C-alpha positions as CSV (number, residue, x, y, z in Angstrom):
1,M,0.1,0.2,-0.3
2,L,1.1,3.5,-1.1
3,S,1.5,5.5,2.4
4,T,0.4,9.4,2.3
5,V,4.5,9.8,1.8
6,L,4.7,8.7,-1.6
7,L,1.2,9.9,-2.5
8,L,2.4,13.1,-2.5
9,G,5.7,12.3,-3.7
10,L,3.9,11.2,-6.4
11,F,2.9,14.0,-6.6
12,A,4.9,16.1,-6.6
13,A,6.5,14.5,-9.5
14,S,3.6,14.6,-11.7
15,T,3.1,18.3,-11.0
16,F,7.0,19.4,-11.8
17,A,6.5,16.5,-15.3
18,V,5.5,20.1,-16.8
19,P,6.7,22.6,-14.8
20,L,4.2,26.1,-14.7
21,D,6.8,28.5,-15.2
22,Q,7.7,26.8,-18.8
23,Q,7.8,29.6,-21.0
24,P,4.2,29.5,-23.0
25,L,4.7,30.2,-27.0
26,I,3.5,33.5,-26.8
27,A,4.0,36.9,-29.5
28,D,7.8,37.8,-29.8
29,P,9.6,39.2,-32.5
30,G,11.8,36.6,-34.1
31,R,9.8,33.8,-31.7
32,D,7.8,32.0,-35.1
33,A,11.2,31.4,-37.0
34,Q,12.0,29.7,-33.8
35,I,9.6,27.8,-33.2
36,S,10.7,23.8,-33.4
37,S,10.2,21.7,-36.5
38,E,8.2,18.7,-34.4
39,L,5.5,21.3,-33.2
40,L,5.1,22.5,-37.2
41,S,2.2,20.2,-39.3
42,A,1.7,21.1,-42.9
43,S,-0.5,18.3,-43.6
44,P,-3.8,19.8,-44.1
45,N,-6.9,18.7,-41.6
46,T,-10.0,16.2,-43.3
47,L,-13.2,16.2,-41.1
48,H,-13.9,13.6,-39.1
49,G,-17.4,14.9,-38.0
50,R,-17.1,15.3,-33.6
51,F,-14.8,18.1,-32.1
52,L,-14.5,18.0,-28.4
53,H,-15.8,20.8,-25.4
54,I,-14.5,20.5,-22.6
55,T,-14.2,23.4,-20.0
56,D,-13.6,24.2,-15.7
57,F,-9.7,22.5,-15.5
58,H,-9.4,25.0,-12.4
59,P,-6.2,23.8,-11.6
60,D,-4.2,24.1,-8.8
61,R,-0.5,23.9,-7.7
62,Y,-1.1,24.0,-4.2
63,Y,-4.0,21.0,-4.4
64,K,-2.3,18.0,-1.9
65,A,-3.0,14.5,-1.9
66,G,-3.4,12.9,1.3
67,A,-4.7,16.6,2.7
68,A,-7.4,17.4,4.9
69,I,-10.8,18.7,3.1
70,D,-11.3,22.8,4.4
71,E,-14.6,22.7,4.1
72,G,-14.4,26.4,5.1
73,S,-12.5,27.7,2.4
74,G,-13.1,25.0,0.3
75,S,-8.9,23.9,-0.7
76,C,-7.2,20.5,-0.2
77,H,-3.9,22.6,0.9
78,H,-3.2,21.5,4.7
79,G,-3.1,18.9,7.2
80,R,-3.7,15.4,6.7
81,G,-7.1,13.5,5.6
82,P,-8.3,11.9,2.3
83,T,-7.9,13.7,-0.2
84,G,-6.9,12.0,-3.3
85,Y,-3.8,11.4,-5.8
86,F,-6.0,12.5,-8.9
87,G,-8.0,14.8,-7.0
88,Q,-11.2,14.7,-4.5
89,E,-14.5,14.0,-5.9
90,G,-17.4,15.8,-4.5
91,S,-14.9,18.5,-2.8
92,E,-15.1,22.3,-3.4
93,C,-11.7,21.7,-4.0
94,D,-9.5,22.3,-7.3
95,S,-7.5,19.6,-10.0
96,P,-4.6,18.9,-9.2
97,I,-1.9,19.0,-11.7
98,S,-1.9,14.9,-13.0
99,L,-4.9,15.5,-13.1
100,V,-4.6,18.4,-16.0
101,N,-1.8,16.1,-17.4
102,E,-3.7,12.6,-17.7
103,T,-6.8,14.4,-19.0
104,F,-3.9,15.8,-21.9
105,R,-2.7,12.7,-21.8
106,W,-5.5,11.2,-22.5
107,I,-6.6,12.6,-24.7
108,E,-3.5,12.8,-26.8
109,D,-3.8,9.1,-26.7
110,N,-7.2,8.8,-27.7
111,L,-9.3,12.1,-29.7
112,K,-6.2,13.8,-31.0
113,D,-6.4,12.3,-34.2
114,Q,-10.5,12.0,-34.3
115,I,-11.3,15.6,-33.9
116,D,-12.1,18.7,-36.7
117,F,-11.3,21.7,-33.2
118,V,-11.8,22.1,-29.9
119,V,-14.4,24.6,-27.9
120,W,-12.7,25.6,-24.6
121,T,-15.2,27.3,-22.3
122,G,-13.0,28.5,-19.6
123,D,-12.0,29.0,-15.9
124,S,-8.6,27.2,-16.0
125,V,-7.2,28.8,-13.1
126,R,-7.8,27.5,-9.4
127,H,-10.7,29.7,-7.1
128,D,-9.1,32.4,-4.9
129,N,-11.2,30.5,-1.4
130,D,-7.8,30.2,0.2
131,E,-6.8,33.0,2.2
132,R,-3.9,31.5,3.3
133,I,-2.8,31.0,-0.1
134,P,-4.4,34.2,-1.8
135,R,-4.2,34.3,-5.6
136,T,-1.8,36.3,-7.4
137,Y,-1.9,38.3,-10.4
138,N,1.8,36.8,-11.5
139,E,0.1,33.0,-10.9
140,V,-2.9,33.9,-12.9
141,V,-0.7,34.6,-15.6
142,E,1.6,32.2,-15.5
143,V,-1.5,29.4,-14.9
144,N,-3.0,30.9,-17.6
145,Q,-0.7,30.3,-20.4
146,F,0.6,26.9,-18.8
147,M,-3.1,25.8,-20.1
148,A,-2.3,27.2,-23.6
149,Q,0.7,25.8,-23.7
150,K,-0.8,22.0,-23.0
151,W,-3.2,22.8,-25.9
152,I,0.0,23.5,-28.1
153,E,2.2,21.4,-27.4
154,L,-0.7,18.3,-27.5
155,F,-2.0,19.6,-31.5
156,G,1.4,21.4,-32.5
157,I,0.8,24.4,-35.1
158,R,1.7,24.7,-38.5
159,K,2.1,27.5,-40.6
160,H,-0.7,28.8,-43.4
161,P,0.3,29.4,-46.7
162,T,0.2,32.8,-46.8
163,G,3.8,33.9,-47.8
164,P,6.5,34.3,-45.5
165,G,4.5,37.0,-43.0
166,S,1.4,34.5,-41.9
167,I,1.1,33.5,-38.2
168,P,1.0,30.0,-37.6
169,R,-2.0,28.4,-36.1
170,V,-2.4,25.3,-34.1
171,S,-3.1,22.5,-35.9
172,V,-6.3,21.6,-34.4
173,P,-8.2,24.8,-34.1
174,V,-9.1,25.4,-30.3
175,V,-11.5,28.2,-29.3
176,P,-11.3,29.2,-25.9
177,T,-13.1,32.6,-23.9
178,I,-12.6,33.7,-20.5
179,G,-13.8,32.4,-17.7
180,N,-14.6,34.5,-14.8
181,N,-12.3,33.1,-12.5
182,D,-8.9,33.4,-14.9
183,I,-8.3,37.1,-13.5
184,T,-7.7,38.6,-10.7
185,P,-9.9,39.9,-9.0
186,H,-12.2,36.9,-10.0
187,N,-15.7,38.5,-11.6
188,I,-14.5,41.9,-12.2
189,F,-13.7,42.4,-16.0
190,K,-13.5,45.9,-16.9
191,T,-13.9,47.7,-20.3
192,G,-11.5,46.5,-22.5
193,P,-8.9,47.4,-24.0
194,N,-7.4,46.4,-20.3
195,A,-3.9,44.4,-18.7
196,W,-6.3,40.9,-19.4
197,T,-7.2,41.6,-22.9
198,K,-3.6,41.7,-23.5
199,K,-2.4,39.1,-21.4
200,F,-5.1,36.5,-23.2
201,A,-4.3,38.1,-26.2
202,E,-0.2,37.2,-25.5
203,A,-0.8,33.5,-24.2
204,W,-4.3,32.9,-26.7
205,H,-1.2,33.8,-29.5
206,Y,-2.2,30.7,-31.7
207,F,-5.5,30.4,-31.5
208,I,-7.3,33.9,-32.2
209,P,-6.9,34.4,-36.1
210,E,-4.5,37.9,-37.2
211,D,-7.5,39.3,-38.4
212,Q,-9.5,39.4,-34.2
213,R,-6.8,40.3,-32.7
214,H,-7.3,43.8,-32.5
215,S,-11.8,42.8,-31.7
216,F,-10.0,40.7,-29.2
217,V,-7.7,42.6,-27.9
218,E,-10.7,45.6,-27.1
219,G,-13.3,43.8,-25.7
220,G,-12.1,39.8,-25.2
221,W,-14.7,38.4,-28.1
222,F,-13.5,36.8,-31.2
223,L,-14.4,34.6,-33.8
224,S,-12.8,31.9,-35.3
225,E,-13.3,29.5,-38.8
226,V,-13.2,27.0,-37.5
227,I,-14.2,25.4,-41.1
228,P,-13.7,27.6,-44.0
229,G,-16.1,28.6,-45.4
230,K,-18.9,26.8,-43.6
231,L,-18.5,27.8,-39.9
232,V,-17.1,29.7,-37.0
233,V,-17.4,29.5,-34.1
234,I,-17.7,32.5,-32.3
235,S,-16.5,32.9,-28.1
236,L,-18.4,35.7,-26.4
237,N,-16.8,37.5,-23.2
238,T,-19.7,36.5,-20.7
239,M,-18.1,38.6,-18.1
240,Y,-19.9,41.8,-19.4
241,F,-22.6,39.5,-19.2
242,F,-22.7,38.4,-16.0
243,E,-24.6,39.8,-13.1
244,S,-21.8,39.5,-10.3
245,N,-19.1,41.5,-12.9
246,S,-19.7,44.7,-10.6
247,A,-17.4,46.4,-13.0
248,V,-20.4,46.4,-15.9
249,D,-24.2,47.3,-16.2
250,G,-25.6,45.2,-18.9
251,C,-26.2,45.9,-22.6
252,N,-29.3,48.8,-22.4
253,D,-27.1,51.3,-22.0
254,K,-24.3,52.1,-25.5
255,S,-21.8,53.2,-23.2
256,E,-21.4,49.5,-21.5
257,S,-19.4,47.1,-23.1
258,G,-22.1,44.4,-22.9
259,Y,-24.2,46.4,-25.3
260,E,-20.8,47.1,-28.0
261,H,-20.7,42.9,-27.5
262,M,-24.3,42.3,-28.3
263,E,-24.2,45.3,-31.3
264,W,-20.4,43.2,-32.7
265,L,-22.3,39.6,-32.2
266,R,-25.3,40.8,-34.5
267,V,-22.6,42.5,-37.1
268,Q,-20.9,39.2,-37.3
269,L,-24.2,37.0,-37.6
270,Q,-25.6,39.5,-40.6
271,L,-22.1,39.2,-42.1
272,L,-22.8,34.8,-41.5
273,R,-26.2,35.1,-43.3
274,S,-24.7,36.8,-46.1
275,R,-21.8,34.4,-46.5
276,G,-24.2,32.1,-46.2
277,M,-22.1,30.6,-43.1
278,K,-23.2,29.0,-40.0
279,A,-22.1,30.1,-36.4
280,I,-21.8,28.0,-33.7
281,L,-21.7,30.3,-30.1
282,M,-20.0,29.5,-27.4
283,G,-18.7,31.2,-23.6
284,H,-18.0,30.7,-19.9
285,V,-21.2,32.0,-18.1
286,A,-24.5,29.8,-18.7
287,P,-27.3,32.3,-19.5
288,A,-29.3,30.6,-17.4
289,R,-32.8,32.7,-16.6
290,S,-35.8,30.8,-14.3
291,R,-38.6,32.9,-12.4
292,D,-36.4,33.9,-9.6
293,K,-32.5,33.4,-10.6
294,T,-30.2,34.7,-13.3
295,N,-26.9,34.1,-14.0
296,W,-26.7,37.2,-16.9
297,D,-28.3,40.7,-16.8
298,E,-31.8,40.3,-17.8
299,S,-31.0,43.1,-20.7
300,C,-28.2,41.1,-21.3
301,W,-30.4,37.7,-21.9
302,Q,-33.5,39.5,-23.6
303,K,-30.6,40.8,-26.6
304,Y,-28.8,37.1,-27.2
305,A,-32.8,35.4,-27.1
306,L,-33.7,38.0,-29.5
307,W,-30.6,37.6,-31.8
308,T,-31.2,33.4,-30.8
309,D,-34.5,33.8,-32.5
310,R,-33.6,36.1,-34.8
311,Y,-30.3,33.4,-37.1
312,R,-31.9,31.0,-36.3
313,D,-30.6,30.4,-40.1
314,V,-27.6,31.2,-38.9
315,I,-26.8,29.6,-35.2
316,V,-25.9,26.4,-34.8
317,G,-26.1,26.4,-30.9
318,G,-24.7,27.7,-27.9
319,L,-22.2,25.5,-25.5
320,Y,-20.9,27.0,-21.8
321,G,-19.4,25.7,-18.2
322,H,-19.2,27.0,-15.5
323,M,-22.3,25.5,-13.4
324,N,-20.5,22.1,-13.3
325,L,-23.7,20.3,-14.3
326,D,-24.6,18.7,-17.1
327,H,-27.9,20.0,-18.2
328,F,-29.5,22.4,-20.9
329,M,-31.5,24.9,-21.2
330,L,-34.8,26.7,-24.1
331,Q,-34.4,30.2,-24.7
332,D,-38.5,30.8,-25.2
333,S,-38.7,33.6,-28.0
334,H,-42.6,34.5,-26.3
335,D,-40.5,35.8,-23.1
336,I,-38.5,39.0,-25.5
337,E,-39.7,41.9,-24.7
338,I,-38.6,44.4,-27.5
339,E,-40.8,47.5,-27.1
340,S,-40.0,48.3,-23.9
341,G,-36.5,47.1,-23.8
342,A,-35.3,45.0,-20.4
343,K,-35.1,45.6,-17.0
344,K,-33.1,44.0,-14.5
345,T,-34.9,41.3,-13.1
346,S,-35.9,40.7,-8.8
347,G,-33.6,37.5,-8.5
348,G,-29.9,36.7,-7.5
349,P,-27.4,34.6,-9.2
350,V,-27.6,31.0,-9.5
351,T,-25.0,30.7,-6.3
352,T,-27.1,31.6,-3.8
353,M,-29.4,28.7,-4.4
354,S,-28.9,25.3,-4.2
355,K,-28.0,23.3,-7.8
356,M,-31.2,20.9,-6.4
357,D,-33.1,23.6,-6.8
358,Y,-31.8,25.1,-9.9
359,L,-32.3,22.1,-11.1
360,T,-36.3,21.8,-10.1
361,S,-36.8,25.4,-11.5
362,L,-36.1,24.5,-14.8
363,R,-38.1,21.0,-14.7
364,N,-40.9,23.8,-13.2
365,Q,-40.5,25.9,-16.4
366,W,-41.3,22.8,-18.3
367,S,-43.7,21.1,-17.1
368,E,-45.8,24.5,-18.6
369,L,-44.0,24.0,-22.2
370,P,-47.6,23.7,-24.7
371,S,-48.8,20.1,-24.0
372,P,-48.2,17.8,-27.4
373,P,-51.1,15.6,-28.8
374,S,-50.2,11.9,-28.4
375,G,-47.8,11.1,-31.3
376,V,-46.6,13.8,-32.0
377,F,-43.3,14.0,-31.6
378,Q,-43.3,10.5,-33.6
379,D,-44.4,12.3,-36.4
380,F,-44.0,15.8,-37.1
381,T,-46.1,15.4,-40.8
382,T,-49.3,17.7,-41.2
383,T,-51.0,15.3,-43.8
384,E,-54.4,14.1,-43.8
385,E,-52.8,9.9,-43.8
386,S,-50.6,11.1,-40.9
387,E,-53.5,13.1,-39.0
388,G,-56.6,11.5,-38.8
389,K,-58.9,12.2,-35.5
390,N,-55.9,15.0,-34.5
391,K,-55.2,16.9,-37.3
392,K,-56.4,19.8,-35.7
393,K,-54.3,19.5,-32.2
394,R,-51.3,19.1,-34.1
395,R,-51.9,21.9,-35.8
396,K,-52.9,23.9,-33.0
397,Y,-49.4,22.6,-31.3
398,M,-46.8,23.6,-34.0
399,K,-48.3,26.9,-34.2
400,K,-47.4,27.5,-30.1
401,I,-44.0,25.7,-30.5
402,G,-43.5,28.0,-33.1
403,G,-43.5,25.6,-36.3
404,E,-43.2,21.8,-37.3
405,W,-39.6,23.0,-36.5
406,A,-39.8,24.3,-32.7
407,E,-38.4,27.4,-33.9
408,R,-40.3,29.3,-30.6
409,Y,-37.3,27.8,-28.8
410,S,-33.3,28.1,-29.3
411,V,-31.3,26.2,-26.6
412,S,-28.1,26.3,-24.4
413,L,-25.8,23.2,-23.6
414,V,-23.6,23.1,-20.5
415,S,-21.1,20.9,-20.3
416,P,-20.1,19.5,-16.8
417,S,-16.9,19.7,-15.7
418,V,-13.1,18.4,-14.6
419,V,-12.7,20.1,-11.5
420,P,-14.2,17.4,-9.8
421,N,-17.0,18.7,-7.7
422,Y,-18.7,15.5,-8.8
423,F,-16.7,12.9,-10.8
424,P,-14.1,14.7,-13.8
425,T,-15.5,14.8,-17.3
426,L,-15.0,15.4,-20.8
427,R,-17.5,16.0,-24.1
428,V,-17.1,14.7,-27.6
429,I,-19.9,16.1,-29.7
430,D,-21.3,14.3,-33.4
431,Y,-22.2,16.8,-35.7
432,N,-22.4,16.4,-40.0
433,I,-20.5,16.3,-42.3
434,T,-22.7,15.7,-45.2
435,G,-20.7,17.2,-48.6
436,L,-18.0,19.0,-46.0
437,E,-15.5,15.7,-46.3
438,N,-13.3,17.0,-48.6
439,T,-13.1,20.5,-47.1
440,V,-9.6,22.4,-48.4
441,F,-8.4,23.9,-45.2
442,E,-6.2,26.9,-46.2
443,D,-5.9,30.8,-44.8
444,Q,-9.4,32.5,-45.0
445,S,-10.2,34.6,-41.6
446,I,-13.3,36.1,-41.8
447,C,-12.3,39.4,-41.1
448,D,-13.7,41.6,-38.8
449,A,-17.0,43.0,-39.9
450,E,-18.2,47.2,-39.4
451,E,-21.7,48.1,-39.7
452,S,-20.5,50.5,-43.1
453,F,-20.1,47.2,-44.5
454,L,-23.5,45.9,-44.5
455,S,-26.3,47.4,-46.2
456,P,-28.6,48.9,-43.2
457,T,-30.5,46.6,-41.3
458,P,-33.6,48.4,-40.4
459,L,-36.3,48.3,-37.6
460,E,-38.4,45.6,-38.5
461,E,-41.5,45.9,-40.3
462,P,-44.0,44.6,-37.3
463,S,-46.4,42.7,-37.5
464,P,-50.5,42.7,-37.4
465,E,-50.2,41.5,-33.9
466,T,-47.0,43.5,-33.1
467,Q,-48.7,47.0,-34.1
468,K,-51.6,45.9,-31.5
469,K,-49.1,45.7,-28.6
470,K,-47.2,48.7,-29.4
471,K,-50.7,50.3,-28.7
472,N,-50.2,49.5,-25.1
473,K,-49.6,52.8,-23.4
474,G,-46.4,53.2,-21.2
475,K,-44.3,50.9,-24.5
476,K,-41.2,52.3,-26.0
477,K,-39.4,52.0,-28.9
478,P,-35.9,50.1,-28.3
479,G,-32.2,51.8,-28.3
480,F,-31.3,49.6,-30.7
481,K,-31.2,47.4,-34.3
482,I,-33.6,45.2,-34.8
483,P,-32.6,42.5,-37.0
484,H,-34.9,41.1,-39.4
485,G,-35.4,37.0,-39.0
486,P,-34.7,34.9,-41.4
487,S,-36.8,34.6,-44.7
488,P,-40.2,33.2,-45.1
489,T,-39.4,31.0,-47.8
490,A,-35.8,30.1,-46.2
491,P,-35.4,26.4,-45.0
492,P,-35.0,25.4,-40.8
493,G,-31.2,26.1,-39.3
494,P,-28.7,23.7,-38.8
495,A,-30.1,24.1,-35.2
496,Y,-33.9,22.9,-36.4
497,S,-33.5,19.8,-38.8
498,N,-30.4,17.3,-39.8
499,Q,-28.5,18.7,-42.9
500,P,-24.9,19.5,-42.9
501,L,-23.4,20.9,-39.5
502,T,-26.3,19.9,-37.4
503,L,-25.2,18.7,-33.9
504,L,-26.1,14.9,-34.4
505,G,-25.8,13.4,-30.1
506,Y,-23.3,13.9,-27.7
507,T,-20.8,11.3,-26.1
508,Q,-20.4,11.7,-22.8
509,Y,-17.2,11.0,-20.5
510,F,-16.8,10.7,-17.3
511,A,-13.5,9.3,-14.9
512,N,-14.3,7.6,-12.0
513,L,-11.9,9.2,-9.4
514,T,-12.8,6.8,-6.3
515,Q,-11.8,3.8,-8.0
516,L,-8.8,5.2,-10.0
517,N,-7.6,6.9,-6.5
518,H,-8.0,4.2,-4.2
519,R,-5.8,1.8,-7.0
520,V,-3.3,4.0,-6.8
521,A,-3.2,4.6,-2.8
522,S,-3.9,0.3,-2.7
523,E,-2.6,-1.4,-4.9
524,G,0.2,0.7,-6.0
525,E,-1.1,1.0,-9.6
526,E,0.0,3.5,-12.3
527,P,-0.9,6.9,-12.2
528,R,-3.7,7.3,-14.9
529,I,-6.1,8.7,-15.7
530,N,-8.7,6.3,-17.5
531,Y,-11.8,8.6,-18.9
532,E,-14.6,6.3,-20.3
533,V,-17.9,6.4,-21.6
534,E,-20.6,7.7,-18.6
535,Y,-24.1,7.6,-21.7
536,S,-24.0,8.7,-25.2
537,T,-27.6,10.9,-26.2
538,G,-27.9,7.9,-29.3
539,D,-28.3,5.2,-25.8
540,D,-31.1,3.6,-25.5
541,G,-33.2,4.4,-22.7
542,V,-35.8,7.5,-21.7
543,C,-33.9,10.3,-22.4
544,Q,-32.9,9.0,-25.7
545,M,-32.8,11.5,-28.9
546,K,-31.9,11.1,-32.4
547,D,-30.3,13.8,-33.1
548,L,-29.2,17.5,-30.9
549,T,-32.1,19.7,-32.7
550,V,-34.5,22.2,-31.1
551,R,-37.1,19.8,-31.6
552,S,-35.6,16.6,-29.8
553,F,-34.4,18.9,-27.1
554,L,-38.1,19.9,-26.5
555,E,-39.5,16.5,-26.6
556,L,-37.1,15.9,-23.8
557,A,-37.7,18.9,-22.0
558,T,-41.7,18.0,-22.3
559,R,-40.5,14.8,-20.4
560,I,-38.6,15.7,-17.6
561,G,-41.4,18.6,-17.4
562,E,-44.5,15.7,-16.7
563,E,-45.7,14.8,-13.8
564,G,-44.2,11.8,-11.4
565,A,-41.7,11.2,-8.9
566,V,-37.5,10.5,-9.0
567,S,-38.0,7.3,-7.2
568,E,-40.3,4.9,-6.5
569,D,-41.2,5.1,-2.5
570,I,-43.7,3.0,-0.8
571,D,-46.2,5.4,0.6
572,S,-46.0,6.1,3.9
573,D,-49.3,3.8,5.0
574,R,-47.4,0.4,3.8
575,T,-51.5,-1.3,4.3
576,A,-51.9,0.6,1.1
577,N,-48.7,-0.6,-0.5
578,K,-49.5,1.9,-3.0
579,K,-46.5,3.8,-4.9
580,K,-45.4,7.0,-6.6
581,K,-45.8,7.6,-10.5
582,V,-42.0,7.2,-11.1
583,N,-40.6,10.1,-13.9
584,E,-37.7,8.2,-15.3
585,A,-36.8,11.2,-17.6
586,W,-36.3,13.2,-14.9
587,R,-34.2,10.5,-12.3
588,T,-32.7,10.0,-15.7
589,F,-31.7,14.1,-16.3
590,L,-30.3,14.0,-12.5
591,I,-27.4,11.1,-12.9
592,R,-26.7,12.8,-15.1
593,A,-26.5,16.6,-13.6
594,F,-24.6,15.4,-11.5
595,T,-22.2,12.8,-13.1
596,G,-22.7,9.6,-12.2
597,F,-21.7,10.7,-8.5
598,V,-24.7,11.3,-6.5
599,D,-27.5,8.7,-5.6
600,V,-30.5,10.6,-6.7
601,D,-32.7,8.2,-5.6
602,K,-31.0,9.5,-2.1
603,L,-32.3,13.2,-2.3
604,D,-35.0,14.5,-0.4
605,L,-36.2,16.5,-2.6
606,E,-37.8,18.9,-0.2
607,E,-34.6,19.8,1.9
608,S,-32.3,20.1,-1.2
609,G,-30.4,22.7,0.0
610,S,-27.5,19.6,1.8
611,I,-26.1,19.8,-2.5
612,T,-25.2,23.1,-2.5
613,V,-23.3,25.4,-5.6
614,T,-20.1,25.0,-5.6
615,G,-17.1,26.4,-8.1
616,L,-19.3,29.2,-8.8
């Protein structure tokens, strides 16, 4: 059996195998000419139809295996206790460097040559939760550089064939975003340009396209053309939407960074529409919004929901992190208030409530979704033969959800984290590449669009229904441009019907730290991480999905929102011997939300505060 001393020794060896003080590959005069040849790859990319979404590493070089779990700070830095070699699952402790290194090793061995790009949604520095070891500016900068270096070492870089002055890029596109813990003090991100936009522009030198650097330094946002001429990933700086960022104040005022960011996003989406291209939106803080609790300022959520509705022919989907829970959320275009603008809600951020309460609030929302007629999700056709007696009911339901493709809604997916609040996880998403297999990868970067490049975008002609609403007193015209929606004759976008670039499904991987730490400590096994399949969205079962279109998520949300308890439970009156109705979709949703770590059958939903929000 390995002793605690040996565990600490193994941890130290793993930590310094890739030291944090190594020099990152950042922009420097003459540096590009000095890049070692083994990191260069001139071979063109070929599409595989899948990409990696990974989030919330939270590396902590002060983590100690065999330390005590400090309930006061949520750290694993001091004393003697049960903390494991690869991290302490189910705690508020951050990730040891051993977990980070082994996660990259596993990606190299199992995914490196099978993915087209990486969506990396932030929080790549430990939490500032230990008063005895407070974070410093230099530490935050160094760890961000260390994490960027890990991707460069994994994939290497290649030169584009556009002349000697071109900037090399990482061979597999990696699209990062700024997390609320990637800066110091955490949560506080001032209007750009600022010291952090400049530091990240250096650390992410090989991730941000050359033509996007100015935009990024201005506000920390950019886009990356991951499939030339077809698909971009737009990295949103959600710090300007985050309610907990006291340095900014929403998206209504033209002087605010959030307003500028949303205008930039609108222009980019308009330009992509004109080019016939599609976009994946990604960011750190997810646009969570329940009746009482929100992550974003309401004015920012309103514009985001409006943009996703009007550009539903362009947007493939939204990918986020931050919340450490595996789940999704629906944006309902009926909640958009264009005329009067958006005001702040009275609710606080999700961090003030338990995770179980938050998930229950989502379920309550979904329980109020339009109720579909029997069999409607199995057959969305509108012919006389298929509808039969349910013809009127089906048409009424279609009207409620925005037509055959459920275009009333849009979807945001939230991936669970690497940091082991539960079990460490990562996600591989499959997408449709029909007709794109022979794409040529050249340096075809998108120019950062200016408003003058586009034809004017006037206020959309209001519908008769909207005109009636505007007759109400007290309504004001919005202080921003309202974009046109898709043409009435345009086919549904890839978020709504299966076509090239539609997200088809994902496989969720997790590492069972309980078993892995036990094997290292008790059996002396080589300390190696093994990520195994937790589930796939195409699995048989109550939560099976044929694809990741909005309609598929609407169907799943509807079933989760139906009545029924988490688990079968004998009625208190044993003589009656009755059992509560079980909602297996809700139960499965909860199991997945907590990455299989929590026994959801033992949850007391009436006292759910025992499962508290951590790591936010």
